[in-house]
C-alpha positions in Angstrom: 90.1 107.3 157.6 86.8 109.5 157.4 85.5 107.1 154.4 86.4 104.1 156.7 83.6 105.2 159.2 81.5 106.0 156.7 81.8 102.3 155.0 81.0 101.5 158.5 77.7 102.9 158.5 76.8 101.8 155.0 77.3 98.3 156.1 74.8 99.6 159.2 78.2 98.9 161.3 78.3 94.8 160.4 81.8 95.5 158.8 85.1 95.3 160.3 88.7 95.9 159.0 92.0 93.6 159.7 95.3 95.3 159.0 97.0 92.4 157.1 100.2 94.5 156.1 100.7 98.1 156.1 98.5 99.8 153.6 96.3 96.8 153.1 92.7 96.6 155.0 90.6 92.9 155.0 87.3 93.9 154.7 85.2 91.4 157.0 81.7 92.2 156.2 78.5 89.4 155.5 79.4 89.1 151.4 79.6 85.3 150.8 79.9 82.6 148.4 77.6 80.0 147.5 78.9 77.4 149.5 78.7 80.2 152.7 82.6 81.0 152.7 82.9 84.7 153.1 84.2 86.7 150.2 87.9 87.8 150.1 88.0 91.7 149.4 90.8 93.8 150.2 91.5 97.6 150.4 94.9 98.6 148.7 95.2 102.2 150.3 97.6 104.8 149.1 99.8 106.3 151.8 97.9 110.1 152.2 95.7 110.0 154.9 92.3 110.6 152.7 93.1 108.8 149.6 91.4 109.9 146.0 91.6 106.4 144.8 91.1 103.3 146.7 92.0 99.6 145.1 89.4 97.1 145.8 91.1 93.6 145.1 90.6 89.9 145.9 94.6 89.6 146.3 94.5 86.8 143.8 92.0 84.4 146.3 89.2 83.9 143.8 91.1 82.2 141.3 93.2 80.0 144.0 90.0 79.1 145.2 88.2 78.0 141.9 91.3 76.2 140.9 90.6 73.7 143.7 87.7 72.6 141.8 87.6 74.1 138.2 90.3 74.8 135.8 90.0 77.8 133.3 92.0 75.8 131.0 90.9 76.5 127.8 90.7 79.7 124.7 86.9 79.7 125.2 86.5 79.5 129.2 89.3 82.4 129.1 86.9 84.4 127.0 84.2 83.9 129.0 86.3 84.5 132.1 87.1 87.7 130.5 83.5 88.6 129.2 82.3 88.5 132.9 84.9 90.7 134.2 84.2 93.4 131.3 80.9 93.5 131.1 81.2 94.3 135.2 84.3 96.6 134.7 86.5 94.3 136.9 90.2 94.2 135.9 92.7 91.6 136.6 96.5 91.7 137.0 98.6 88.4 137.3 95.3 86.4 139.2 94.5 89.3 141.0 91.1 90.8 140.3 90.3 94.5 141.4 88.9 97.9 140.6 89.8 101.2 141.1 87.1 103.8 143.0 86.9 107.2 144.9 86.1 107.0 148.3 82.8 108.1 147.9 81.2 105.6 145.9 83.5 102.5 147.8 79.9 101.0 149.3 78.0 100.5 145.7 81.6 99.5 144.5 82.4 96.8 147.2 79.1 95.6 146.8 79.4 95.1 142.4 83.1 93.7 143.3 81.7 91.0 145.8 78.5 89.7 143.2 81.7 89.5 140.7 83.6 87.6 142.9 80.9 85.5 143.9 80.0 84.5 140.2 83.4 83.7 139.4 84.3 82.0 142.0 81.5 79.4 142.0 82.1 76.7 139.9 78.5 75.9 139.6 77.8 79.7 139.0 80.8 79.3 136.2 79.7 76.1 134.6 76.2 77.7 134.2 77.6 80.5 132.4 79.7 78.0 130.2 76.5 76.2 129.4 74.8 79.3 127.7 78.1 79.5 125.5 80.5 76.8 126.1 78.6 74.2 123.8 78.0 76.5 120.5 81.9 77.4 121.1 83.5 74.4 121.2 81.5 73.0 118.4 82.6 75.9 116.1 86.3 75.5 117.6 86.6 71.6 116.6 84.8 72.6 113.1 87.4 74.9 112.4 90.4 73.7 113.7 89.6 69.8 113.2 87.9 69.7 110.2 89.3 73.0 108.3 90.1 70.4 105.3 86.3 70.6 104.3 86.3 74.4 103.9 83.7 75.0 106.7 81.8 78.5 105.8 79.6 79.6 109.0 76.1 80.9 108.9 75.1 79.5 105.4 72.0 80.3 103.8 71.4 77.9 101.1 68.3 80.1 100.1 69.0 83.4 99.7 65.6 84.5 100.3 65.3 82.9 103.1 67.7 84.2 106.5 65.4 82.6 108.7 66.9 79.1 107.6 70.6 79.1 108.5 73.1 76.4 108.6 75.6 76.4 111.0 78.2 75.4 109.1 78.4 74.3 105.8 81.1 71.8 104.9 82.2 70.2 101.6 82.1 71.4 97.8 78.9 71.9 95.8 79.0 68.3 94.8 78.7 67.0 98.2 77.6 69.6 101.0 76.7 68.9 104.6 74.9 71.2 106.5 75.5 71.0 110.3 73.4 72.2 112.9 74.6 72.6 116.4 71.3 71.7 118.9 71.3 72.2 122.9 67.8 73.1 123.5 64.3 72.3 122.1 63.8 75.7 120.1 67.1 75.1 118.2 65.9 71.6 117.4 62.9 73.3 116.0 64.6 75.4 114.0 66.8 72.6 112.5 64.2 70.5 111.9 62.2 73.3 109.7 65.5 74.1 107.8 66.0 70.6 107.2 62.4 70.2 105.5 62.3 73.4 103.7 65.6 72.7 102.2 64.0 69.4 101.3 60.9 70.8 99.9 63.0 73.2 97.6 65.2 69.9 96.3 68.2 71.4 97.6 71.2 68.9 97.5 73.0 68.4 101.2 73.0 65.6 103.8 72.1 67.2 107.2 74.0 66.7 110.1 73.0 67.5 113.7 75.3 67.7 116.9 73.2 67.7 120.0 74.7 68.9 123.6 72.7 66.4 125.0 70.1 64.4 122.8 68.8 62.4 126.0 68.1 65.1 128.6 68.1 68.6 126.4 65.5 67.9 124.5 61.7 66.6 125.2 60.5 63.4 123.3 58.0 65.5 120.9 61.5 67.4 119.9 63.5 64.0 119.7 61.2 62.7 117.2 61.1 65.7 115.2 64.7 66.0 114.5 64.9 62.9 114.1 62.3 62.9 111.5 64.2 65.4 109.4 67.9 64.8 109.9 70.0 62.6 108.0 72.5 62.0 110.6 72.9 62.8 114.2 75.5 62.5 117.1 74.3 62.7 120.5 76.8 65.0 122.0 79.5 66.9 121.2 82.2 64.4 122.3 80.2 61.9 120.3 81.2 63.7 117.2 84.7 64.7 118.0 85.3 61.3 118.1 83.4 60.0 114.8 82.9 63.3 112.5 85.8 62.1 110.0 85.1 59.1 109.7 81.3 59.4 109.2 82.9 62.0 106.6 84.8 59.5 104.9 82.1 56.8 104.9 79.6 59.6 103.1 82.4 60.1 100.5 82.8 63.7 101.5 86.6 64.2 100.7 88.8 67.4 102.1 88.2 70.1 99.8 91.7 71.1 97.9 92.6 75.0 98.9 
């Protein structure tokens, strides 16, 4: 097939093809995972000699490889996984990742596909992606599901004219309100501390609760001091908050809101 010869030229002859079964070729190219293993890439070819469309696929090897060390086993992880695929226009069918392309575009398509496979297939790369959003998403899921009796309101503005002072979650009723902030870095710690001080100055009646991703390692000493001075209660990790949130609310007299 002509496009295979052109593909070899694009790779400077550093690519070979192994026939795994009829109409399925494995691409053996210098494309690797972070640990040095070669990325599994296959070409699913139609029967015609010069096909108009070629499917580039991993034949399910990426998710199988990932499953040895990391499970995509929660709704949040699934959403992030789907986002990685959609942002790169890669599709998934029963565990197989794939993209369809024209023969003339096969070289750049293989390179883009390999980048996505390397990202999904590397546990560390996947965890880095998780870190950017998992903390806030998992905190939100816990609040919405496990603390739903306290009528949580997301992105609450205690002072309507100050949209820069947003509370991640408000829980409770007017006579006993808790303002909840998730904090994963120094920047968010400063915003939460500033908001708490402003609410106090405006004599807003509330209790502030801070849930950290990692209080000890996630914040500088100065920001640890700032947030400690401003907040009423802090949980040093999401796990700590999950374990103790309801008992803390009961001790503080925050009762479930009757719907």
